A tleap script that builds the chain and sets N, CA, C and O, in Angstrom:
source leaprc.protein.ff14SB
mol = sequence {
  NARG PHE GLY ASN ARG LEU HIE LEU LEU PRO
  ALA CYS THR ASP ALA PHE LEU LEU ASP VAL
  ARG LEU ALA SER VAL ARG ALA ARG GLU ALA
  ALA LEU GLU ARG ALA LEU ARG PRO VAL GLU
  ALA ASP TYR ASP ILE ILE VAL ILE ASP CYS
  PRO PRO SER LEU GLY LEU SER MET ASP ALA
  ALA SER TYR TYR GLY ARG ARG ARG ASP ASN
  GLU THR THR GLY ASN SER GLY VAL LEU ILE
  VAL VAL GLN ALA GLU ASP SER SER ALA ASP
  ALA TYR GLY LEU LEU THR SER GLN ILE GLU
  ASP MET ARG GLY ASP LEU ALA LEU ASP ILE
  ASP TYR LEU GLY CLEU
}
set mol.1.N position { 102.307 -59.599 24.938 }
set mol.1.CA position { 101.325 -59.737 25.473 }
set mol.1.C position { 100.952 -60.857 26.748 }
set mol.1.O position { 100.555 -60.724 27.905 }
set mol.2.N position { 101.240 -61.808 26.035 }
set mol.2.CA position { 101.213 -63.047 27.116 }
set mol.2.C position { 102.334 -63.360 27.825 }
set mol.2.O position { 102.408 -64.569 28.044 }
set mol.3.N position { 103.272 -62.687 28.282 }
set mol.3.CA position { 104.279 -62.714 29.000 }
set mol.3.C position { 105.017 -63.856 28.635 }
set mol.3.O position { 105.261 -64.424 29.700 }
set mol.4.N position { 105.501 -64.496 27.714 }
set mol.4.CA position { 106.491 -65.406 27.574 }
set mol.4.C position { 105.711 -66.659 28.683 }
set mol.4.O position { 106.248 -66.990 29.740 }
set mol.5.N position { 104.629 -67.131 28.291 }
set mol.5.CA position { 103.184 -67.504 28.888 }
set mol.5.C position { 102.275 -68.614 27.765 }
set mol.5.O position { 101.306 -69.350 27.955 }
set mol.6.N position { 103.198 -68.285 26.432 }
set mol.6.CA position { 102.178 -68.959 25.508 }
set mol.6.C position { 103.743 -69.175 24.311 }
set mol.6.O position { 104.594 -68.325 24.049 }
set mol.7.N position { 103.657 -70.405 23.876 }
set mol.7.CA position { 104.577 -71.278 23.353 }
set mol.7.C position { 104.185 -71.790 22.218 }
set mol.7.O position { 103.323 -72.610 22.532 }
set mol.8.N position { 104.361 -71.793 20.607 }
set mol.8.CA position { 104.015 -72.554 20.128 }
set mol.8.C position { 104.994 -73.199 19.090 }
set mol.8.O position { 105.789 -72.416 18.570 }
set mol.9.N position { 105.043 -74.318 18.771 }
set mol.9.CA position { 105.996 -75.316 18.201 }
set mol.9.C position { 105.170 -75.746 16.539 }
set mol.9.O position { 104.408 -76.710 16.457 }
set mol.10.N position { 105.495 -74.857 15.352 }
set mol.10.CA position { 104.781 -75.210 14.211 }
set mol.10.C position { 105.226 -76.477 13.462 }
set mol.10.O position { 106.363 -76.944 13.391 }
set mol.11.N position { 104.059 -76.943 12.906 }
set mol.11.CA position { 104.588 -78.008 12.199 }
set mol.11.C position { 105.252 -78.094 10.952 }
set mol.11.O position { 104.688 -77.664 9.947 }
set mol.12.N position { 106.798 -78.782 10.870 }
set mol.12.CA position { 107.285 -79.009 9.725 }
set mol.12.C position { 106.821 -79.405 8.392 }
set mol.12.O position { 105.974 -80.289 8.266 }
set mol.13.N position { 107.340 -78.787 7.382 }
set mol.13.CA position { 107.083 -79.647 6.007 }
set mol.13.C position { 106.840 -80.793 5.769 }
set mol.13.O position { 105.995 -81.264 5.007 }
set mol.14.N position { 107.872 -81.487 6.676 }
set mol.14.CA position { 107.394 -82.903 6.258 }
set mol.14.C position { 107.057 -83.756 7.149 }
set mol.14.O position { 107.517 -84.880 7.353 }
set mol.15.N position { 105.831 -82.913 7.942 }
set mol.15.CA position { 104.867 -83.436 8.988 }
set mol.15.C position { 104.109 -84.965 8.270 }
set mol.15.O position { 104.084 -86.129 8.669 }
set mol.16.N position { 103.579 -84.317 7.117 }
set mol.16.CA position { 103.095 -85.460 6.481 }
set mol.16.C position { 103.965 -86.817 6.196 }
set mol.16.O position { 103.600 -87.583 5.304 }
set mol.17.N position { 105.017 -87.062 6.907 }
set mol.17.CA position { 105.922 -88.493 7.195 }
set mol.17.C position { 105.496 -88.760 8.089 }
set mol.17.O position { 105.268 -89.970 8.070 }
set mol.18.N position { 105.100 -88.146 9.320 }
set mol.18.CA position { 105.085 -88.890 10.423 }
set mol.18.C position { 103.810 -90.110 10.669 }
set mol.18.O position { 103.873 -90.897 11.614 }
set mol.19.N position { 102.765 -90.119 9.751 }
set mol.19.CA position { 102.189 -91.482 9.871 }
set mol.19.C position { 103.097 -92.812 9.281 }
set mol.19.O position { 102.686 -93.956 9.477 }
set mol.20.N position { 104.512 -92.522 8.457 }
set mol.20.CA position { 105.042 -93.279 8.097 }
set mol.20.C position { 105.826 -93.424 8.978 }
set mol.20.O position { 106.046 -94.635 9.015 }
set mol.21.N position { 106.606 -92.754 10.003 }
set mol.21.CA position { 107.672 -93.126 10.905 }
set mol.21.C position { 106.964 -93.440 12.236 }
set mol.21.O position { 107.555 -94.023 13.145 }
set mol.22.N position { 105.373 -92.941 12.348 }
set mol.22.CA position { 105.174 -93.995 13.375 }
set mol.22.C position { 104.641 -95.139 13.397 }
set mol.22.O position { 104.300 -95.794 14.382 }
set mol.23.N position { 104.525 -95.520 11.759 }
set mol.23.CA position { 104.594 -96.950 11.511 }
set mol.23.C position { 105.321 -98.178 12.365 }
set mol.23.O position { 104.858 -99.264 12.714 }
set mol.24.N position { 106.787 -97.525 12.591 }
set mol.24.CA position { 107.578 -98.259 12.781 }
set mol.24.C position { 107.879 -98.448 14.773 }
set mol.24.O position { 108.646 -98.983 15.574 }
set mol.25.N position { 106.998 -97.823 14.727 }
set mol.25.CA position { 107.194 -97.078 16.555 }
set mol.25.C position { 106.508 -98.122 16.886 }
set mol.25.O position { 105.531 -98.501 16.240 }
set mol.26.N position { 107.200 -99.023 18.526 }
set mol.26.CA position { 106.701 -100.086 19.014 }
set mol.26.C position { 105.521 -98.959 20.410 }
set mol.26.O position { 105.767 -98.050 21.203 }
set mol.27.N position { 104.509 -99.602 20.084 }
set mol.27.CA position { 103.440 -98.656 21.113 }
set mol.27.C position { 102.815 -96.936 20.741 }
set mol.27.O position { 102.684 -96.024 21.557 }
set mol.28.N position { 102.543 -96.907 19.409 }
set mol.28.CA position { 102.611 -96.100 18.372 }
set mol.28.C position { 101.707 -95.184 18.395 }
set mol.28.O position { 101.538 -94.355 17.501 }
set mol.29.N position { 100.686 -95.324 20.029 }
set mol.29.CA position { 99.646 -94.406 19.997 }
set mol.29.C position { 100.276 -93.809 20.994 }
set mol.29.O position { 100.170 -92.617 20.708 }
set mol.30.N position { 101.005 -93.907 22.218 }
set mol.30.CA position { 102.088 -93.273 22.946 }
set mol.30.C position { 102.920 -92.306 23.054 }
set mol.30.O position { 103.170 -91.572 24.010 }
set mol.31.N position { 103.480 -92.365 21.646 }
set mol.31.CA position { 104.484 -91.933 21.069 }
set mol.31.C position { 104.362 -90.337 22.004 }
set mol.31.O position { 104.989 -89.895 22.967 }
set mol.32.N position { 103.238 -89.801 21.166 }
set mol.32.CA position { 103.166 -88.389 21.406 }
set mol.32.C position { 102.931 -88.080 22.985 }
set mol.32.O position { 102.943 -86.919 23.393 }
set mol.33.N position { 102.661 -89.466 24.065 }
set mol.33.CA position { 102.657 -88.691 24.973 }
set mol.33.C position { 103.741 -89.017 25.876 }
set mol.33.O position { 103.822 -88.520 26.999 }
set mol.34.N position { 104.769 -90.038 25.296 }
set mol.34.CA position { 106.022 -90.133 25.461 }
set mol.34.C position { 107.261 -88.781 25.363 }
set mol.34.O position { 108.115 -88.345 26.134 }
set mol.35.N position { 106.733 -88.395 23.780 }
set mol.35.CA position { 107.434 -87.189 23.851 }
set mol.35.C position { 107.462 -85.855 24.276 }
set mol.35.O position { 108.368 -85.045 24.081 }
set mol.36.N position { 106.077 -85.630 25.055 }
set mol.36.CA position { 105.524 -84.634 25.670 }
set mol.36.C position { 105.932 -84.871 27.119 }
set mol.36.O position { 105.966 -83.817 27.754 }
set mol.37.N position { 106.292 -86.095 27.910 }
set mol.37.CA position { 106.128 -85.913 28.961 }
set mol.37.C position { 106.868 -85.023 29.716 }
set mol.37.O position { 106.392 -84.354 30.634 }
set mol.38.N position { 108.556 -84.986 29.186 }
set mol.38.CA position { 109.370 -83.999 30.412 }
set mol.38.C position { 109.149 -82.730 30.285 }
set mol.38.O position { 109.993 -81.912 30.651 }
set mol.39.N position { 107.563 -82.243 29.556 }
set mol.39.CA position { 107.369 -80.905 29.569 }
set mol.39.C position { 106.170 -80.703 30.263 }
set mol.39.O position { 105.893 -79.675 30.880 }
set mol.40.N position { 105.440 -81.728 30.150 }
set mol.40.CA position { 103.607 -81.547 30.251 }
set mol.40.C position { 103.608 -80.762 31.847 }
set mol.40.O position { 102.837 -79.804 31.914 }
set mol.41.N position { 104.160 -80.987 32.734 }
set mol.41.CA position { 104.250 -79.928 33.638 }
set mol.41.C position { 104.506 -78.796 34.058 }
set mol.41.O position { 104.215 -78.244 35.118 }
set mol.42.N position { 105.288 -78.334 32.835 }
set mol.42.CA position { 105.231 -76.494 32.616 }
set mol.42.C position { 104.692 -76.104 31.964 }
set mol.42.O position { 105.232 -75.258 31.251 }
set mol.43.N position { 103.408 -76.394 31.756 }
set mol.43.CA position { 101.856 -75.818 30.850 }
set mol.43.C position { 100.967 -76.207 31.549 }
set mol.43.O position { 100.984 -77.142 32.349 }
set mol.44.N position { 99.997 -75.391 31.239 }
set mol.44.CA position { 98.345 -75.537 31.948 }
set mol.44.C position { 97.956 -76.566 30.478 }
set mol.44.O position { 97.847 -77.791 30.517 }
set mol.45.N position { 97.873 -76.128 29.851 }
set mol.45.CA position { 97.195 -76.555 28.454 }
set mol.45.C position { 98.230 -76.820 27.063 }
set mol.45.O position { 98.975 -76.083 26.417 }
set mol.46.N position { 97.979 -77.777 27.007 }
set mol.46.CA position { 98.663 -78.191 25.687 }
set mol.46.C position { 98.085 -78.782 24.588 }
set mol.46.O position { 97.979 -79.998 24.751 }
set mol.47.N position { 97.673 -78.390 23.541 }
set mol.47.CA position { 96.769 -78.123 22.210 }
set mol.47.C position { 97.724 -78.661 20.934 }
set mol.47.O position { 98.731 -78.076 20.535 }
set mol.48.N position { 97.109 -80.066 20.318 }
set mol.48.CA position { 97.642 -80.705 19.404 }
set mol.48.C position { 97.002 -80.664 18.175 }
set mol.48.O position { 96.257 -81.582 17.833 }
set mol.49.N position { 97.235 -79.587 17.394 }
set mol.49.CA position { 96.722 -79.400 16.107 }
set mol.49.C position { 96.884 -80.390 15.062 }
set mol.49.O position { 97.821 -80.021 14.353 }
set mol.50.N position { 96.402 -81.459 14.655 }
set mol.50.CA position { 96.717 -82.652 13.895 }
set mol.50.C position { 96.140 -82.385 12.226 }
set mol.50.O position { 95.070 -81.816 12.008 }
set mol.51.N position { 96.806 -82.763 11.421 }
set mol.51.CA position { 96.453 -82.486 10.015 }
set mol.51.C position { 95.539 -83.486 10.064 }
set mol.51.O position { 95.552 -84.498 10.765 }
set mol.52.N position { 94.238 -82.892 8.754 }
set mol.52.CA position { 93.151 -84.218 8.782 }
set mol.52.C position { 93.215 -85.263 8.108 }
set mol.52.O position { 93.099 -85.372 6.888 }
set mol.53.N position { 93.388 -86.002 8.820 }
set mol.53.CA position { 93.444 -87.117 8.483 }
set mol.53.C position { 93.384 -88.111 9.436 }
set mol.53.O position { 93.482 -87.792 10.621 }
set mol.54.N position { 93.178 -89.750 8.980 }
set mol.54.CA position { 92.800 -90.482 9.636 }
set mol.54.C position { 93.887 -91.477 10.135 }
set mol.54.O position { 93.615 -92.636 10.448 }
set mol.55.N position { 95.091 -90.963 10.185 }
set mol.55.CA position { 96.067 -91.850 10.433 }
set mol.55.C position { 96.371 -92.068 11.657 }
set mol.55.O position { 95.660 -91.959 12.657 }
set mol.56.N position { 98.161 -92.586 11.495 }
set mol.56.CA position { 98.106 -92.899 13.210 }
set mol.56.C position { 98.974 -91.783 13.829 }
set mol.56.O position { 99.568 -92.122 14.853 }
set mol.57.N position { 99.160 -90.527 13.407 }
set mol.57.CA position { 99.469 -89.101 13.843 }
set mol.57.C position { 97.973 -89.005 14.474 }
set mol.57.O position { 98.123 -89.333 15.651 }
set mol.58.N position { 96.661 -88.723 14.259 }
set mol.58.CA position { 95.517 -88.948 14.512 }
set mol.58.C position { 95.237 -89.991 16.346 }
set mol.58.O position { 94.871 -89.747 17.496 }
set mol.59.N position { 95.622 -90.935 15.672 }
set mol.59.CA position { 95.551 -91.953 16.928 }
set mol.59.C position { 96.782 -91.407 18.078 }
set mol.59.O position { 96.541 -91.811 19.216 }
set mol.60.N position { 97.421 -90.979 18.016 }
set mol.60.CA position { 98.318 -90.475 19.041 }
set mol.60.C position { 98.247 -89.567 19.458 }
set mol.60.O position { 98.921 -89.260 20.442 }
set mol.61.N position { 97.358 -88.718 18.855 }
set mol.61.CA position { 96.404 -87.247 19.396 }
set mol.61.C position { 95.765 -87.512 20.436 }
set mol.61.O position { 95.969 -87.025 21.548 }
set mol.62.N position { 94.933 -88.318 20.130 }
set mol.62.CA position { 93.963 -88.964 20.300 }
set mol.62.C position { 93.897 -89.682 21.512 }
set mol.62.O position { 92.967 -89.630 22.317 }
set mol.63.N position { 94.975 -90.389 21.612 }
set mol.63.CA position { 95.717 -90.967 22.705 }
set mol.63.C position { 95.656 -90.188 23.905 }
set mol.63.O position { 94.975 -90.448 24.897 }
set mol.64.N position { 96.614 -88.967 23.696 }
set mol.64.CA position { 97.237 -88.229 24.350 }
set mol.64.C position { 95.874 -87.757 25.035 }
set mol.64.O position { 95.771 -87.705 26.261 }
set mol.65.N position { 94.988 -87.467 24.296 }
set mol.65.CA position { 94.195 -86.389 25.006 }
set mol.65.C position { 92.826 -87.333 25.686 }
set mol.65.O position { 91.700 -86.962 26.019 }
set mol.66.N position { 93.409 -88.539 25.714 }
set mol.66.CA position { 92.511 -89.415 26.203 }
set mol.66.C position { 92.198 -88.783 28.506 }
set mol.66.O position { 93.109 -88.456 29.267 }
set mol.67.N position { 90.974 -88.842 28.790 }
set mol.67.CA position { 91.022 -88.396 30.378 }
set mol.67.C position { 91.677 -89.902 30.724 }
set mol.67.O position { 91.380 -91.036 30.347 }
set mol.68.N position { 92.823 -89.318 31.719 }
set mol.68.CA position { 93.384 -89.969 32.482 }
set mol.68.C position { 93.196 -90.313 34.230 }
set mol.68.O position { 92.684 -89.471 34.966 }
set mol.69.N position { 93.581 -91.374 34.642 }
set mol.69.CA position { 93.055 -91.864 36.126 }
set mol.69.C position { 93.122 -90.160 37.290 }
set mol.69.O position { 93.939 -89.240 37.281 }
set mol.70.N position { 92.150 -90.338 37.957 }
set mol.70.CA position { 91.883 -89.134 38.470 }
set mol.70.C position { 91.744 -88.301 37.758 }
set mol.70.O position { 92.824 -87.736 37.584 }
set mol.71.N position { 91.107 -87.948 37.304 }
set mol.71.CA position { 91.240 -86.735 35.964 }
set mol.71.C position { 89.363 -86.158 36.048 }
set mol.71.O position { 88.331 -86.829 36.021 }
set mol.72.N position { 89.560 -84.822 36.142 }
set mol.72.CA position { 88.043 -84.651 36.269 }
set mol.72.C position { 88.017 -84.180 34.279 }
set mol.72.O position { 88.813 -83.762 33.438 }
set mol.73.N position { 86.218 -84.693 34.377 }
set mol.73.CA position { 86.085 -84.892 32.805 }
set mol.73.C position { 86.009 -83.706 32.159 }
set mol.73.O position { 85.430 -82.813 32.778 }
set mol.74.N position { 86.430 -83.451 31.092 }
set mol.74.CA position { 86.308 -81.991 30.762 }
set mol.74.C position { 87.717 -81.247 30.666 }
set mol.74.O position { 87.874 -80.050 30.427 }
set mol.75.N position { 88.748 -82.235 30.909 }
set mol.75.CA position { 89.894 -81.424 31.265 }
set mol.75.C position { 90.689 -81.816 29.872 }
set mol.75.O position { 91.506 -81.121 29.267 }
set mol.76.N position { 90.263 -82.988 29.581 }
set mol.76.CA position { 91.236 -83.646 28.428 }
set mol.76.C position { 89.984 -84.118 27.132 }
set mol.76.O position { 88.787 -84.343 27.317 }
set mol.77.N position { 90.514 -84.146 26.244 }
set mol.77.CA position { 89.485 -84.446 25.243 }
set mol.77.C position { 89.850 -83.999 23.767 }
set mol.77.O position { 90.941 -83.472 23.548 }
set mol.78.N position { 89.063 -84.182 22.906 }
set mol.78.CA position { 89.304 -84.137 21.821 }
set mol.78.C position { 88.305 -82.772 20.676 }
set mol.78.O position { 87.269 -83.133 20.117 }
set mol.79.N position { 88.715 -81.639 20.547 }
set mol.79.CA position { 88.254 -81.003 19.518 }
set mol.79.C position { 88.002 -81.086 18.403 }
set mol.79.O position { 88.991 -81.132 17.671 }
set mol.80.N position { 86.727 -81.140 17.768 }
set mol.80.CA position { 86.557 -81.670 16.438 }
set mol.80.C position { 86.373 -80.141 15.427 }
set mol.80.O position { 85.364 -79.438 15.481 }
set mol.81.N position { 87.325 -79.912 14.725 }
set mol.81.CA position { 86.978 -78.383 13.835 }
set mol.81.C position { 86.580 -79.271 12.743 }
set mol.81.O position { 87.062 -80.335 12.356 }
set mol.82.N position { 85.599 -78.587 12.346 }
set mol.82.CA position { 84.895 -79.247 10.873 }
set mol.82.C position { 84.658 -77.630 9.870 }
set mol.82.O position { 84.914 -76.486 10.246 }
set mol.83.N position { 84.149 -78.042 8.665 }
set mol.83.CA position { 83.411 -76.720 8.153 }
set mol.83.C position { 82.481 -77.364 7.731 }
set mol.83.O position { 82.382 -78.571 7.512 }
set mol.84.N position { 81.308 -75.996 7.532 }
set mol.84.CA position { 80.021 -76.485 6.949 }
set mol.84.C position { 79.294 -76.801 5.532 }
set mol.84.O position { 78.459 -76.210 4.847 }
set mol.85.N position { 80.148 -78.243 5.403 }
set mol.85.CA position { 79.823 -78.688 4.490 }
set mol.85.C position { 79.755 -80.377 4.087 }
set mol.85.O position { 80.148 -81.074 5.022 }
set mol.86.N position { 79.386 -81.040 3.034 }
set mol.86.CA position { 79.222 -82.281 3.631 }
set mol.86.C position { 80.326 -82.822 3.399 }
set mol.86.O position { 80.171 -83.933 3.906 }
set mol.87.N position { 81.443 -82.792 2.934 }
set mol.87.CA position { 82.456 -83.702 3.086 }
set mol.87.C position { 83.295 -83.559 4.428 }
set mol.87.O position { 84.056 -84.378 4.942 }
set mol.88.N position { 82.908 -82.178 4.883 }
set mol.88.CA position { 83.108 -82.039 6.643 }
set mol.88.C position { 82.800 -83.164 7.209 }
set mol.88.O position { 83.490 -83.765 8.031 }
set mol.89.N position { 81.243 -83.637 6.578 }
set mol.89.CA position { 80.054 -84.443 7.779 }
set mol.89.C position { 80.710 -85.590 7.365 }
set mol.89.O position { 81.187 -85.895 8.458 }
set mol.90.N position { 81.007 -86.257 6.785 }
set mol.90.CA position { 81.190 -87.196 6.373 }
set mol.90.C position { 82.483 -87.681 7.286 }
set mol.90.O position { 82.380 -88.669 8.012 }
set mol.91.N position { 84.032 -86.714 7.174 }
set mol.91.CA position { 84.962 -86.938 7.470 }
set mol.91.C position { 84.606 -86.851 9.119 }
set mol.91.O position { 85.139 -87.530 9.996 }
set mol.92.N position { 83.413 -85.691 9.323 }
set mol.92.CA position { 83.097 -85.514 11.024 }
set mol.92.C position { 82.790 -87.890 11.396 }
set mol.92.O position { 83.401 -88.532 12.250 }
set mol.93.N position { 81.794 -88.430 10.472 }
set mol.93.CA position { 81.731 -89.352 11.043 }
set mol.93.C position { 82.585 -90.470 10.678 }
set mol.93.O position { 82.355 -91.561 11.199 }
set mol.94.N position { 83.722 -90.319 9.695 }
set mol.94.CA position { 84.831 -90.930 10.103 }
set mol.94.C position { 85.796 -91.091 11.514 }
set mol.94.O position { 86.156 -91.980 12.286 }
set mol.95.N position { 85.960 -89.670 11.324 }
set mol.95.CA position { 86.921 -89.408 12.759 }
set mol.95.C position { 86.239 -90.134 14.249 }
set mol.95.O position { 86.667 -90.939 15.076 }
set mol.96.N position { 85.010 -89.399 14.080 }
set mol.96.CA position { 84.372 -89.957 15.237 }
set mol.96.C position { 84.423 -91.620 15.567 }
set mol.96.O position { 84.502 -92.115 16.691 }
set mol.97.N position { 84.362 -92.298 14.356 }
set mol.97.CA position { 84.757 -94.064 14.085 }
set mol.97.C position { 85.710 -94.325 14.713 }
set mol.97.O position { 85.803 -94.982 15.750 }
set mol.98.N position { 86.608 -93.733 14.009 }
set mol.98.CA position { 87.870 -94.467 14.269 }
set mol.98.C position { 87.814 -94.007 16.263 }
set mol.98.O position { 87.697 -94.875 17.128 }
set mol.99.N position { 87.887 -93.062 16.450 }
set mol.99.CA position { 87.905 -92.235 18.062 }
set mol.99.C position { 87.361 -93.616 19.062 }
set mol.99.O position { 88.052 -94.248 19.860 }
set mol.100.N position { 85.654 -93.869 18.662 }
set mol.100.CA position { 85.274 -94.906 19.175 }
set mol.100.C position { 85.848 -96.499 18.936 }
set mol.100.O position { 85.423 -97.530 19.456 }
set mol.101.N position { 86.562 -96.391 18.314 }
set mol.101.CA position { 87.045 -97.873 18.178 }
set mol.101.C position { 88.149 -97.705 19.053 }
set mol.101.O position { 88.321 -98.664 19.806 }
set mol.102.N position { 89.286 -96.361 19.223 }
set mol.102.CA position { 90.075 -96.652 20.372 }
set mol.102.C position { 89.662 -96.444 21.331 }
set mol.102.O position { 90.526 -96.522 22.204 }
set mol.103.N position { 88.730 -96.198 21.683 }
set mol.103.CA position { 88.052 -95.922 23.169 }
set mol.103.C position { 87.904 -97.594 23.228 }
set mol.103.O position { 88.803 -98.197 23.815 }
set mol.104.N position { 86.938 -98.266 22.714 }
set mol.104.CA position { 86.793 -99.787 22.817 }
set mol.104.C position { 87.917 -100.306 23.040 }
set mol.104.O position { 88.289 -100.558 24.186 }
set mol.105.N position { 88.793 -100.600 21.747 }
set mol.105.CA position { 89.816 -101.330 21.664 }
set mol.105.C position { 91.240 -101.428 22.896 }
set mol.105.O position { 92.065 -102.283 23.219 }
set mol.106.N position { 90.928 -100.091 23.270 }
set mol.106.CA position { 92.145 -99.815 24.264 }
set mol.106.C position { 91.656 -99.177 25.731 }
set mol.106.O position { 92.325 -98.730 26.662 }
set mol.107.N position { 90.215 -99.320 25.551 }
set mol.107.CA position { 89.212 -98.913 27.246 }
set mol.107.C position { 90.001 -97.625 27.530 }
set mol.107.O position { 91.008 -97.798 28.216 }
set mol.108.N position { 89.801 -96.656 27.228 }
set mol.108.CA position { 90.094 -95.632 26.922 }
set mol.108.C position { 88.782 -94.159 27.470 }
set mol.108.O position { 87.698 -94.132 26.887 }
set mol.109.N position { 89.004 -93.400 28.257 }
set mol.109.CA position { 87.985 -92.553 28.215 }
set mol.109.C position { 88.739 -91.304 27.705 }
set mol.109.O position { 89.678 -90.684 28.204 }
set mol.110.N position { 87.882 -91.079 26.289 }
set mol.110.CA position { 87.930 -90.274 25.018 }
set mol.110.C position { 87.016 -88.818 25.439 }
set mol.110.O position { 85.965 -88.945 24.810 }
set mol.111.N position { 86.993 -88.283 25.758 }
set mol.111.CA position { 85.872 -87.024 25.673 }
set mol.111.C position { 85.949 -85.965 24.824 }
set mol.111.O position { 86.840 -85.120 24.746 }
set mol.112.N position { 84.445 -86.130 23.877 }
set mol.112.CA position { 84.877 -84.845 23.314 }
set mol.112.C position { 83.988 -83.425 23.726 }
set mol.112.O position { 82.816 -83.186 24.017 }
set mol.113.N position { 85.609 -82.409 23.531 }
set mol.113.CA position { 85.332 -81.157 24.126 }
set mol.113.C position { 83.538 -80.073 23.755 }
set mol.113.O position { 82.655 -79.467 24.363 }
set mol.114.N position { 84.002 -80.505 22.202 }
set mol.114.CA position { 83.429 -79.609 21.204 }
set mol.114.C position { 83.748 -79.755 20.058 }
set mol.114.O position { 84.772 -80.318 19.670 }
set mol.115.N position { 82.772 -79.185 19.288 }
set mol.115.CA position { 82.895 -79.198 17.663 }
set mol.115.C position { 82.486 -77.938 16.724 }
set mol.115.O position { 82.604 -78.015 15.501 }
savepdb mol mol.pdb
quit
């Protein structure tokens, strides 16, 4: 149906170890960007689906989703998926706090694309 225009790379079973591996990487926030840079030009859209954690993998995904120089607002950013329940509201608050910290600490423009 998509004429070879949609590619999915499923998570592996040891993805929960990603934060442990990222802990030893220099400039870990940019690790995902370095990994995807060779293929970015081949795609119109790249969506990173993160595990529901507040770890280093979330930082790397948020950093990757930042607005880059000369990029139009709304072309990159974070889309936050939540359930309508109290624990999701709490997690949303923690996540947005983490993103706001990254925005301030690293002087990044990270747009919220939706909820």
